[in-house]
CHARMM-style PDB file with segment names, atoms N, HN, CA, C and O in Angstrom:
ATOM      1  N   UNK     1      -9.057 -41.929  24.836  1.00  0.00      PROA
ATOM      2  CA  UNK     1      -8.792 -40.966  24.118  1.00  0.00      PROA
ATOM      3  C   UNK     1      -9.930 -40.521  22.607  1.00  0.00      PROA
ATOM      4  O   UNK     1     -10.079 -41.134  21.550  1.00  0.00      PROA
ATOM      5  N   UNK     2     -10.508 -39.349  23.050  1.00  0.00      PROA
ATOM      6  HN  UNK     2     -10.387 -38.851  23.909  1.00  0.00      PROA
ATOM      7  CA  UNK     2     -11.567 -38.814  22.765  1.00  0.00      PROA
ATOM      8  C   UNK     2     -11.190 -38.176  21.282  1.00  0.00      PROA
ATOM      9  O   UNK     2     -10.420 -37.217  21.250  1.00  0.00      PROA
ATOM     10  N   UNK     3     -11.696 -38.674  20.149  1.00  0.00      PROA
ATOM     11  HN  UNK     3     -12.322 -39.454  20.175  1.00  0.00      PROA
ATOM     12  CA  UNK     3     -11.311 -38.108  18.993  1.00  0.00      PROA
ATOM     13  C   UNK     3     -12.570 -36.692  18.382  1.00  0.00      PROA
ATOM     14  O   UNK     3     -13.794 -36.668  18.513  1.00  0.00      PROA
ATOM     15  N   UNK     4     -11.740 -35.777  17.793  1.00  0.00      PROA
ATOM     16  HN  UNK     4     -10.745 -35.797  17.686  1.00  0.00      PROA
ATOM     17  CA  UNK     4     -12.576 -34.520  17.816  1.00  0.00      PROA
ATOM     18  C   UNK     4     -12.600 -34.546  16.503  1.00  0.00      PROA
ATOM     19  O   UNK     4     -11.515 -34.654  15.932  1.00  0.00      PROA
ATOM     20  N   UNK     5     -13.880 -34.451  15.674  1.00  0.00      PROA
ATOM     21  HN  UNK     5     -14.762 -34.363  16.138  1.00  0.00      PROA
ATOM     22  CA  UNK     5     -13.753 -33.930  14.180  1.00  0.00      PROA
ATOM     23  C   UNK     5     -14.168 -32.553  14.250  1.00  0.00      PROA
ATOM     24  O   UNK     5     -15.041 -32.026  14.939  1.00  0.00      PROA
ATOM     25  N   UNK     6     -13.154 -31.945  13.170  1.00  0.00      PROA
ATOM     26  HN  UNK     6     -12.445 -32.373  12.610  1.00  0.00      PROA
ATOM     27  CA  UNK     6     -13.526 -31.065  12.883  1.00  0.00      PROA
ATOM     28  C   UNK     6     -14.424 -30.706  11.066  1.00  0.00      PROA
ATOM     29  O   UNK     6     -14.252 -31.405  10.068  1.00  0.00      PROA
ATOM     30  N   UNK     7     -15.140 -29.711  11.131  1.00  0.00      PROA
ATOM     31  HN  UNK     7     -15.280 -29.142  11.942  1.00  0.00      PROA
ATOM     32  CA  UNK     7     -15.977 -29.429  10.410  1.00  0.00      PROA
ATOM     33  C   UNK     7     -15.639 -28.625   9.393  1.00  0.00      PROA
ATOM     34  O   UNK     7     -15.259 -27.559   9.877  1.00  0.00      PROA
ATOM     35  N   UNK     8     -15.582 -28.605   8.067  1.00  0.00      PROA
ATOM     36  HN  UNK     8     -15.891 -29.471   7.674  1.00  0.00      PROA
ATOM     37  CA  UNK     8     -15.200 -27.561   6.948  1.00  0.00      PROA
ATOM     38  C   UNK     8     -16.066 -26.898   6.471  1.00  0.00      PROA
ATOM     39  O   UNK     8     -16.706 -27.541   5.638  1.00  0.00      PROA
ATOM     40  N   UNK     9     -16.432 -25.797   6.618  1.00  0.00      PROA
ATOM     41  HN  UNK     9     -15.913 -25.274   7.294  1.00  0.00      PROA
ATOM     42  CA  UNK     9     -16.858 -25.428   6.291  1.00  0.00      PROA
ATOM     43  C   UNK     9     -16.873 -24.233   4.796  1.00  0.00      PROA
ATOM     44  O   UNK     9     -16.604 -23.032   4.829  1.00  0.00      PROA
ATOM     45  N   UNK    10     -17.199 -24.902   3.824  1.00  0.00      PROA
ATOM     46  HN  UNK    10     -17.417 -25.878   3.797  1.00  0.00      PROA
ATOM     47  CA  UNK    10     -17.184 -23.906   2.089  1.00  0.00      PROA
ATOM     48  C   UNK    10     -18.140 -22.946   2.005  1.00  0.00      PROA
ATOM     49  O   UNK    10     -19.306 -23.060   2.384  1.00  0.00      PROA
ATOM     50  N   UNK    11     -17.406 -21.580   1.283  1.00  0.00      PROA
ATOM     51  HN  UNK    11     -16.459 -21.487   0.975  1.00  0.00      PROA
ATOM     52  CA  UNK    11     -18.240 -20.301   1.414  1.00  0.00      PROA
ATOM     53  C   UNK    11     -18.510 -20.487  -0.377  1.00  0.00      PROA
ATOM     54  O   UNK    11     -17.734 -20.656  -1.317  1.00  0.00      PROA
ATOM     55  N   UNK    12     -20.106 -20.350  -0.265  1.00  0.00      PROA
ATOM     56  HN  UNK    12     -20.737 -20.213   0.499  1.00  0.00      PROA
ATOM     57  CA  UNK    12     -20.375 -20.426  -1.427  1.00  0.00      PROA
ATOM     58  C   UNK    12     -21.341 -18.764  -1.789  1.00  0.00      PROA
ATOM     59  O   UNK    12     -22.160 -18.283  -1.007  1.00  0.00      PROA
ATOM     60  N   UNK    13     -20.944 -18.142  -3.170  1.00  0.00      PROA
ATOM     61  HN  UNK    13     -20.278 -18.533  -3.806  1.00  0.00      PROA
ATOM     62  CA  UNK    13     -21.811 -17.041  -2.949  1.00  0.00      PROA
ATOM     63  C   UNK    13     -22.778 -17.044  -3.731  1.00  0.00      PROA
ATOM     64  O   UNK    13     -22.403 -17.617  -4.754  1.00  0.00      PROA
ATOM     65  N   UNK    14     -24.195 -16.607  -3.853  1.00  0.00      PROA
ATOM     66  HN  UNK    14     -24.499 -16.142  -3.021  1.00  0.00      PROA
ATOM     67  CA  UNK    14     -25.414 -17.045  -4.561  1.00  0.00      PROA
ATOM     68  C   UNK    14     -25.075 -15.618  -5.925  1.00  0.00      PROA
ATOM     69  O   UNK    14     -25.368 -15.777  -7.110  1.00  0.00      PROA
ATOM     70  N   UNK    15     -24.652 -14.776  -5.559  1.00  0.00      PROA
ATOM     71  HN  UNK    15     -24.414 -14.646  -4.597  1.00  0.00      PROA
ATOM     72  CA  UNK    15     -24.282 -13.961  -6.617  1.00  0.00      PROA
ATOM     73  C   UNK    15     -22.787 -13.999  -7.248  1.00  0.00      PROA
ATOM     74  O   UNK    15     -22.012 -14.717  -6.616  1.00  0.00      PROA
ATOM     75  N   UNK    16     -22.288 -13.393  -8.308  1.00  0.00      PROA
ATOM     76  HN  UNK    16     -22.917 -12.810  -8.822  1.00  0.00      PROA
ATOM     77  CA  UNK    16     -20.819 -13.672  -8.520  1.00  0.00      PROA
ATOM     78  C   UNK    16     -20.705 -12.392  -7.999  1.00  0.00      PROA
ATOM     79  O   UNK    16     -21.728 -11.764  -7.726  1.00  0.00      PROA
ATOM     80  N   UNK    17     -19.540 -11.891  -7.813  1.00  0.00      PROA
ATOM     81  HN  UNK    17     -18.709 -12.401  -8.034  1.00  0.00      PROA
ATOM     82  CA  UNK    17     -19.079 -10.567  -7.578  1.00  0.00      PROA
ATOM     83  C   UNK    17     -18.333 -10.418  -8.286  1.00  0.00      PROA
ATOM     84  O   UNK    17     -17.591 -11.342  -8.619  1.00  0.00      PROA
ATOM     85  N   UNK    18     -18.188  -8.584  -9.052  1.00  0.00      PROA
ATOM     86  HN  UNK    18     -18.792  -7.833  -8.782  1.00  0.00      PROA
ATOM     87  CA  UNK    18     -17.987  -8.358 -10.654  1.00  0.00      PROA
ATOM     88  C   UNK    18     -17.112  -7.009 -10.013  1.00  0.00      PROA
ATOM     89  O   UNK    18     -17.732  -6.104  -9.455  1.00  0.00      PROA
ATOM     90  N   UNK    19     -16.107  -6.983 -10.105  1.00  0.00      PROA
ATOM     91  HN  UNK    19     -15.603  -7.719 -10.558  1.00  0.00      PROA
ATOM     92  CA  UNK    19     -15.219  -5.920 -10.098  1.00  0.00      PROA
ATOM     93  C   UNK    19     -14.646  -5.140 -11.698  1.00  0.00      PROA
ATOM     94  O   UNK    19     -13.935  -5.828 -12.431  1.00  0.00      PROA
ATOM     95  N   UNK    20     -14.937  -4.026 -12.030  1.00  0.00      PROA
ATOM     96  HN  UNK    20     -15.515  -3.467 -11.435  1.00  0.00      PROA
ATOM     97  CA  UNK    20     -14.794  -3.511 -13.443  1.00  0.00      PROA
ATOM     98  C   UNK    20     -13.433  -2.459 -12.648  1.00  0.00      PROA
ATOM     99  O   UNK    20     -13.405  -1.960 -11.523  1.00  0.00      PROA
ATOM    100  N   UNK    21     -12.449  -2.412 -13.731  1.00  0.00      PROA
ATOM    101  HN  UNK    21     -12.472  -2.817 -14.645  1.00  0.00      PROA
ATOM    102  CA  UNK    21     -11.316  -1.538 -13.704  1.00  0.00      PROA
ATOM    103  C   UNK    21     -10.974  -0.897 -14.381  1.00  0.00      PROA
ATOM    104  O   UNK    21     -10.443  -1.485 -15.323  1.00  0.00      PROA
ATOM    105  N   UNK    22     -10.968   0.640 -14.496  1.00  0.00      PROA
ATOM    106  HN  UNK    22     -11.400   1.118 -13.731  1.00  0.00      PROA
ATOM    107  CA  UNK    22     -10.990   1.279 -15.624  1.00  0.00      PROA
ATOM    108  C   UNK    22      -9.728   2.037 -15.490  1.00  0.00      PROA
ATOM    109  O   UNK    22      -9.429   2.629 -14.454  1.00  0.00      PROA
ATOM    110  N   UNK    23      -9.059   2.015 -16.454  1.00  0.00      PROA
ATOM    111  HN  UNK    23      -9.302   1.534 -17.296  1.00  0.00      PROA
ATOM    112  CA  UNK    23      -7.851   2.963 -16.446  1.00  0.00      PROA
ATOM    113  C   UNK    23      -7.723   4.170 -17.161  1.00  0.00      PROA
ATOM    114  O   UNK    23      -8.165   4.120 -18.309  1.00  0.00      PROA
ATOM    115  N   UNK    24      -7.113   5.521 -16.701  1.00  0.00      PROA
ATOM    116  HN  UNK    24      -6.754   5.562 -15.769  1.00  0.00      PROA
ATOM    117  CA  UNK    24      -6.757   6.720 -16.884  1.00  0.00      PROA
ATOM    118  C   UNK    24      -5.310   6.704 -17.002  1.00  0.00      PROA
ATOM    119  O   UNK    24      -4.619   5.887 -16.393  1.00  0.00      PROA
ATOM    120  N   UNK    25      -4.758   7.753 -17.915  1.00  0.00      PROA
ATOM    121  HN  UNK    25      -5.320   8.417 -18.409  1.00  0.00      PROA
ATOM    122  CA  UNK    25      -3.791   8.289 -18.042  1.00  0.00      PROA
ATOM    123  C   UNK    25      -3.578   9.372 -17.251  1.00  0.00      PROA
ATOM    124  O   UNK    25      -4.411  10.270 -17.373  1.00  0.00      PROA
ATOM    125  N   UNK    26      -2.497   9.579 -16.300  1.00  0.00      PROA
ATOM    126  HN  UNK    26      -1.820   8.850 -16.201  1.00  0.00      PROA
ATOM    127  CA  UNK    26      -2.495  10.556 -15.450  1.00  0.00      PROA
ATOM    128  C   UNK    26      -1.694  11.755 -16.587  1.00  0.00      PROA
ATOM    129  O   UNK    26      -1.676  12.958 -16.326  1.00  0.00      PROA
ATOM    130  N   UNK    27      -1.354  11.432 -17.272  1.00  0.00      PROA
ATOM    131  HN  UNK    27      -1.368  10.455 -17.484  1.00  0.00      PROA
ATOM    132  CA  UNK    27      -0.596  12.944 -17.633  1.00  0.00      PROA
ATOM    133  C   UNK    27      -1.407  13.321 -19.238  1.00  0.00      PROA
ATOM    134  O   UNK    27      -1.524  14.475 -19.650  1.00  0.00      PROA
ATOM    135  N   UNK    28      -1.769  12.437 -19.779  1.00  0.00      PROA
ATOM    136  HN  UNK    28      -1.675  11.499 -19.444  1.00  0.00      PROA
ATOM    137  CA  UNK    28      -2.514  12.816 -21.263  1.00  0.00      PROA
ATOM    138  C   UNK    28      -4.015  12.512 -21.295  1.00  0.00      PROA
ATOM    139  O   UNK    28      -4.556  12.543 -22.401  1.00  0.00      PROA
ATOM    140  N   UNK    29      -4.743  12.226 -20.232  1.00  0.00      PROA
ATOM    141  HN  UNK    29      -4.304  12.201 -19.334  1.00  0.00      PROA
ATOM    142  CA  UNK    29      -6.129  11.877 -19.698  1.00  0.00      PROA
ATOM    143  C   UNK    29      -6.600  10.801 -20.723  1.00  0.00      PROA
ATOM    144  O   UNK    29      -7.733  10.821 -21.203  1.00  0.00      PROA
ATOM    145  N   UNK    30      -5.642   9.841 -21.038  1.00  0.00      PROA
ATOM    146  HN  UNK    30      -4.721   9.825 -20.649  1.00  0.00      PROA
ATOM    147  CA  UNK    30      -6.021   8.868 -21.998  1.00  0.00      PROA
ATOM    148  C   UNK    30      -6.880   7.579 -21.449  1.00  0.00      PROA
ATOM    149  O   UNK    30      -6.838   7.308 -20.249  1.00  0.00      PROA
ATOM    150  N   UNK    31      -7.675   6.779 -22.381  1.00  0.00      PROA
ATOM    151  HN  UNK    31      -7.709   7.000 -23.356  1.00  0.00      PROA
ATOM    152  CA  UNK    31      -7.847   5.602 -21.663  1.00  0.00      PROA
ATOM    153  C   UNK    31      -7.657   4.522 -22.655  1.00  0.00      PROA
ATOM    154  O   UNK    31      -8.583   3.712 -22.627  1.00  0.00      PROA
ATOM    155  N   UNK    32      -6.898   4.312 -23.370  1.00  0.00      PROA
ATOM    156  HN  UNK    32      -6.145   4.970 -23.393  1.00  0.00      PROA
ATOM    157  CA  UNK    32      -6.421   3.483 -24.564  1.00  0.00      PROA
ATOM    158  C   UNK    32      -5.033   2.970 -23.632  1.00  0.00      PROA
ATOM    159  O   UNK    32      -4.108   3.723 -23.328  1.00  0.00      PROA
ATOM    160  N   UNK    33      -5.108   1.798 -23.335  1.00  0.00      PROA
ATOM    161  HN  UNK    33      -5.859   1.185 -23.582  1.00  0.00      PROA
ATOM    162  CA  UNK    33      -3.792   1.439 -22.799  1.00  0.00      PROA
ATOM    163  C   UNK    33      -3.092  -0.174 -23.512  1.00  0.00      PROA
ATOM    164  O   UNK    33      -3.830  -0.944 -24.127  1.00  0.00      PROA
ATOM    165  N   UNK    34      -1.745  -0.441 -23.314  1.00  0.00      PROA
ATOM    166  HN  UNK    34      -1.145   0.184 -22.814  1.00  0.00      PROA
ATOM    167  CA  UNK    34      -1.757  -1.802 -23.663  1.00  0.00      PROA
ATOM    168  C   UNK    34      -1.170  -2.197 -22.490  1.00  0.00      PROA
ATOM    169  O   UNK    34      -0.530  -1.405 -21.798  1.00  0.00      PROA
ATOM    170  N   UNK    35      -1.399  -3.857 -22.076  1.00  0.00      PROA
ATOM    171  HN  UNK    35      -1.918  -4.501 -22.638  1.00  0.00      PROA
ATOM    172  CA  UNK    35      -0.379  -4.589 -20.821  1.00  0.00      PROA
ATOM    173  C   UNK    35       0.676  -5.622 -21.644  1.00  0.00      PROA
ATOM    174  O   UNK    35       0.541  -6.282 -22.674  1.00  0.00      PROA
ATOM    175  N   UNK    36       2.134  -5.389 -20.396  1.00  0.00      PROA
ATOM    176  HN  UNK    36       2.244  -4.853 -19.558  1.00  0.00      PROA
ATOM    177  CA  UNK    36       2.786  -6.156 -20.661  1.00  0.00      PROA
ATOM    178  C   UNK    36       3.431  -7.001 -19.672  1.00  0.00      PROA
ATOM    179  O   UNK    36       3.851  -6.218 -18.820  1.00  0.00      PROA
ATOM    180  N   UNK    37       3.684  -8.001 -19.390  1.00  0.00      PROA
ATOM    181  HN  UNK    37       3.343  -8.637 -20.082  1.00  0.00      PROA
ATOM    182  CA  UNK    37       4.372  -8.346 -18.092  1.00  0.00      PROA
ATOM    183  C   UNK    37       5.422  -8.431 -17.967  1.00  0.00      PROA
ATOM    184  O   UNK    37       5.949  -9.334 -17.316  1.00  0.00      PROA
ATOM    185  N   UNK    38       6.274  -7.164 -18.780  1.00  0.00      PROA
ATOM    186  HN  UNK    38       5.846  -6.431 -19.308  1.00  0.00      PROA
ATOM    187  CA  UNK    38       7.492  -6.542 -18.253  1.00  0.00      PROA
ATOM    188  C   UNK    38       7.786  -5.383 -17.958  1.00  0.00      PROA
ATOM    189  O   UNK    38       8.858  -4.789 -17.840  1.00  0.00      PROA
ATOM    190  N   UNK    39       6.056  -4.923 -17.773  1.00  0.00      PROA
ATOM    191  HN  UNK    39       5.185  -5.405 -17.869  1.00  0.00      PROA
ATOM    192  CA  UNK    39       5.752  -3.326 -17.055  1.00  0.00      PROA
ATOM    193  C   UNK    39       5.274  -3.616 -15.801  1.00  0.00      PROA
ATOM    194  O   UNK    39       4.840  -2.635 -15.198  1.00  0.00      PROA
ATOM    195  N   UNK    40       5.226  -4.598 -15.267  1.00  0.00      PROA
ATOM    196  HN  UNK    40       5.578  -5.395 -15.757  1.00  0.00      PROA
ATOM    197  CA  UNK    40       4.673  -4.863 -14.224  1.00  0.00      PROA
ATOM    198  C   UNK    40       5.492  -4.292 -12.858  1.00  0.00      PROA
ATOM    199  O   UNK    40       6.719  -4.276 -12.957  1.00  0.00      PROA
ATOM    200  N   UNK    41       5.095  -3.980 -12.012  1.00  0.00      PROA
ATOM    201  HN  UNK    41       4.098  -3.993 -11.931  1.00  0.00      PROA
ATOM    202  CA  UNK    41       5.978  -3.191 -11.141  1.00  0.00      PROA
ATOM    203  C   UNK    41       5.011  -2.670  -9.572  1.00  0.00      PROA
ATOM    204  O   UNK    41       3.826  -2.359  -9.692  1.00  0.00      PROA
ATOM    205  N   UNK    42       5.369  -2.656  -8.858  1.00  0.00      PROA
ATOM    206  HN  UNK    42       6.331  -2.908  -8.761  1.00  0.00      PROA
ATOM    207  CA  UNK    42       4.524  -2.137  -7.386  1.00  0.00      PROA
ATOM    208  C   UNK    42       3.604  -1.430  -7.861  1.00  0.00      PROA
ATOM    209  O   UNK    42       2.443  -1.759  -8.104  1.00  0.00      PROA
ATOM    210  N   UNK    43       4.350   0.020  -8.064  1.00  0.00      PROA
ATOM    211  HN  UNK    43       5.293   0.288  -7.867  1.00  0.00      PROA
ATOM    212  CA  UNK    43       3.541   1.286  -8.619  1.00  0.00      PROA
ATOM    213  C   UNK    43       2.181   1.072  -9.945  1.00  0.00      PROA
ATOM    214  O   UNK    43       1.210   1.811 -10.106  1.00  0.00      PROA
ATOM    215  N   UNK    44       2.583  -0.313 -10.827  1.00  0.00      PROA
ATOM    216  HN  UNK    44       3.372  -0.914 -10.696  1.00  0.00      PROA
ATOM    217  CA  UNK    44       1.833  -0.294 -11.935  1.00  0.00      PROA
ATOM    218  C   UNK    44       1.469  -2.440 -11.873  1.00  0.00      PROA
ATOM    219  O   UNK    44       1.910  -3.305 -12.629  1.00  0.00      PROA
ATOM    220  N   UNK    45       0.700  -2.552 -10.876  1.00  0.00      PROA
ATOM    221  HN  UNK    45       0.341  -1.849 -10.262  1.00  0.00      PROA
ATOM    222  CA  UNK    45       0.548  -4.152 -10.939  1.00  0.00      PROA
ATOM    223  C   UNK    45      -0.295  -4.751 -11.906  1.00  0.00      PROA
ATOM    224  O   UNK    45      -0.317  -5.972 -12.066  1.00  0.00      PROA
ATOM    225  N   UNK    46      -0.982  -3.970 -12.553  1.00  0.00      PROA
ATOM    226  HN  UNK    46      -0.963  -2.978 -12.423  1.00  0.00      PROA
ATOM    227  CA  UNK    46      -1.714  -4.621 -13.958  1.00  0.00      PROA
ATOM    228  C   UNK    46      -0.725  -4.173 -14.678  1.00  0.00      PROA
ATOM    229  O   UNK    46      -1.346  -3.986 -15.724  1.00  0.00      PROA
ATOM    230  N   UNK    47       0.267  -3.883 -14.892  1.00  0.00      PROA
ATOM    231  HN  UNK    47       0.772  -4.036 -14.043  1.00  0.00      PROA
ATOM    232  CA  UNK    47       1.544  -3.672 -16.178  1.00  0.00      PROA
ATOM    233  C   UNK    47       0.592  -2.659 -17.511  1.00  0.00      PROA
ATOM    234  O   UNK    47       0.582  -2.978 -18.700  1.00  0.00      PROA
ATOM    235  N   UNK    48       0.151  -1.917 -17.158  1.00  0.00      PROA
ATOM    236  HN  UNK    48       0.159  -1.657 -16.193  1.00  0.00      PROA
ATOM    237  CA  UNK    48      -0.670  -0.979 -17.832  1.00  0.00      PROA
ATOM    238  C   UNK    48      -0.032   0.129 -18.144  1.00  0.00      PROA
ATOM    239  O   UNK    48       0.332   0.899 -17.254  1.00  0.00      PROA
ATOM    240  N   UNK    49       0.280   0.461 -19.899  1.00  0.00      PROA
ATOM    241  HN  UNK    49      -0.015  -0.164 -20.622  1.00  0.00      PROA
ATOM    242  CA  UNK    49       0.882   1.588 -20.130  1.00  0.00      PROA
ATOM    243  C   UNK    49      -0.153   2.378 -21.230  1.00  0.00      PROA
ATOM    244  O   UNK    49      -0.996   1.869 -21.968  1.00  0.00      PROA
ATOM    245  N   UNK    50       0.203   3.735 -21.074  1.00  0.00      PROA
ATOM    246  HN  UNK    50       0.888   4.149 -20.475  1.00  0.00      PROA
ATOM    247  CA  UNK    50      -0.851   4.307 -22.033  1.00  0.00      PROA
ATOM    248  C   UNK    50      -0.050   4.426 -23.475  1.00  0.00      PROA
ATOM    249  O   UNK    50       1.130   4.759 -23.586  1.00  0.00      PROA
ATOM    250  N   UNK    51      -1.117   4.018 -24.758  1.00  0.00      PROA
ATOM    251  HN  UNK    51      -2.076   3.747 -24.668  1.00  0.00      PROA
ATOM    252  CA  UNK    51      -0.425   4.131 -25.890  1.00  0.00      PROA
ATOM    253  C   UNK    51      -0.115   5.203 -26.624  1.00  0.00      PROA
ATOM    254  O   UNK    51      -0.003   5.043 -27.839  1.00  0.00      PROA
ATOM    255  N   UNK    52       0.092   6.544 -26.031  1.00  0.00      PROA
ATOM    256  HN  UNK    52       0.000   6.674 -25.044  1.00  0.00      PROA
ATOM    257  CA  UNK    52       0.075   7.654 -26.425  1.00  0.00      PROA
ATOM    258  C   UNK    52       1.253   8.398 -26.094  1.00  0.00      PROA
ATOM    259  O   UNK    52       1.798   9.090 -26.954  1.00  0.00      PROA
ATOM    260  N   UNK    53       1.677   8.322 -24.972  1.00  0.00      PROA
ATOM    261  HN  UNK    53       1.234   7.760 -24.274  1.00  0.00      PROA
ATOM    262  CA  UNK    53       2.531   9.020 -24.008  1.00  0.00      PROA
ATOM    263  C   UNK    53       3.598   7.859 -23.110  1.00  0.00      PROA
ATOM    264  O   UNK    53       4.627   8.158 -22.503  1.00  0.00      PROA
ATOM    265  N   UNK    54       3.135   6.820 -23.219  1.00  0.00      PROA
ATOM    266  HN  UNK    54       2.300   6.577 -23.712  1.00  0.00      PROA
ATOM    267  CA  UNK    54       3.805   5.631 -22.541  1.00  0.00      PROA
ATOM    268  C   UNK    54       4.233   5.755 -20.913  1.00  0.00      PROA
ATOM    269  O   UNK    54       5.206   5.232 -20.371  1.00  0.00      PROA
ATOM    270  N   UNK    55       3.220   6.598 -20.319  1.00  0.00      PROA
ATOM    271  HN  UNK    55       2.430   7.023 -20.759  1.00  0.00      PROA
ATOM    272  CA  UNK    55       3.409   6.470 -18.927  1.00  0.00      PROA
ATOM    273  C   UNK    55       2.424   5.143 -18.195  1.00  0.00      PROA
ATOM    274  O   UNK    55       1.796   4.343 -18.889  1.00  0.00      PROA
ATOM    275  N   UNK    56       2.445   5.119 -16.848  1.00  0.00      PROA
ATOM    276  HN  UNK    56       2.955   5.769 -16.285  1.00  0.00      PROA
ATOM    277  CA  UNK    56       1.743   4.063 -16.454  1.00  0.00      PROA
ATOM    278  C   UNK    56       0.473   4.859 -15.852  1.00  0.00      PROA
ATOM    279  O   UNK    56       0.299   5.861 -15.158  1.00  0.00      PROA
ATOM    280  N   UNK    57      -0.499   3.661 -16.628  1.00  0.00      PROA
ATOM    281  HN  UNK    57      -0.358   2.847 -17.192  1.00  0.00      PROA
ATOM    282  CA  UNK    57      -1.975   4.153 -16.207  1.00  0.00      PROA
ATOM    283  C   UNK    57      -2.606   3.975 -14.843  1.00  0.00      PROA
ATOM    284  O   UNK    57      -2.339   2.948 -14.218  1.00  0.00      PROA
ATOM    285  N   UNK    58      -3.562   5.036 -14.234  1.00  0.00      PROA
ATOM    286  HN  UNK    58      -3.779   5.869 -14.742  1.00  0.00      PROA
ATOM    287  CA  UNK    58      -3.540   4.306 -12.526  1.00  0.00      PROA
ATOM    288  C   UNK    58      -4.951   3.882 -13.079  1.00  0.00      PROA
ATOM    289  O   UNK    58      -5.422   4.184 -14.175  1.00  0.00      PROA
ATOM    290  N   UNK    59      -5.654   2.949 -11.871  1.00  0.00      PROA
ATOM    291  HN  UNK    59      -5.272   2.703 -10.981  1.00  0.00      PROA
ATOM    292  CA  UNK    59      -6.821   2.099 -12.306  1.00  0.00      PROA
ATOM    293  C   UNK    59      -7.829   2.532 -11.126  1.00  0.00      PROA
ATOM    294  O   UNK    59      -7.404   2.782  -9.998  1.00  0.00      PROA
ATOM    295  N   UNK    60      -9.025   2.594 -11.423  1.00  0.00      PROA
ATOM    296  HN  UNK    60      -9.370   2.391 -12.339  1.00  0.00      PROA
ATOM    297  CA  UNK    60      -9.956   3.152 -10.558  1.00  0.00      PROA
ATOM    298  C   UNK    60     -10.937   2.012 -10.700  1.00  0.00      PROA
ATOM    299  O   UNK    60     -10.729   1.136 -11.540  1.00  0.00      PROA
ATOM    300  N   UNK    61     -11.882   1.989 -10.001  1.00  0.00      PROA
ATOM    301  HN  UNK    61     -12.052   2.700  -9.319  1.00  0.00      PROA
ATOM    302  CA  UNK    61     -12.593   0.499  -9.459  1.00  0.00      PROA
ATOM    303  C   UNK    61     -14.293   1.064  -9.657  1.00  0.00      PROA
ATOM    304  O   UNK    61     -14.843   1.712  -8.767  1.00  0.00      PROA
ATOM    305  N   UNK    62     -14.848   0.771 -10.700  1.00  0.00      PROA
ATOM    306  HN  UNK    62     -14.401   0.244 -11.423  1.00  0.00      PROA
ATOM    307  CA  UNK    62     -15.888   1.262 -10.697  1.00  0.00      PROA
ATOM    308  C   UNK    62     -17.312   0.691 -10.826  1.00  0.00      PROA
ATOM    309  OT1 UNK    62     -18.284   1.445 -10.792  1.00  0.00      PROA
TER     310      UNK     62
END
């Protein structure tokens, strides 16, 4: 019986990948928000709510 060796390859990046999220309110166009673990939902996965009108923020990657 021949033994087969598996080689594990670890991927390493030379540069760090950074993703910045920009939150914008769809109702009042505000950009100030608060996050809460109680506000997390399917439509709001970050739990961010506008501090002015309390609506869920929309996230955009910049």
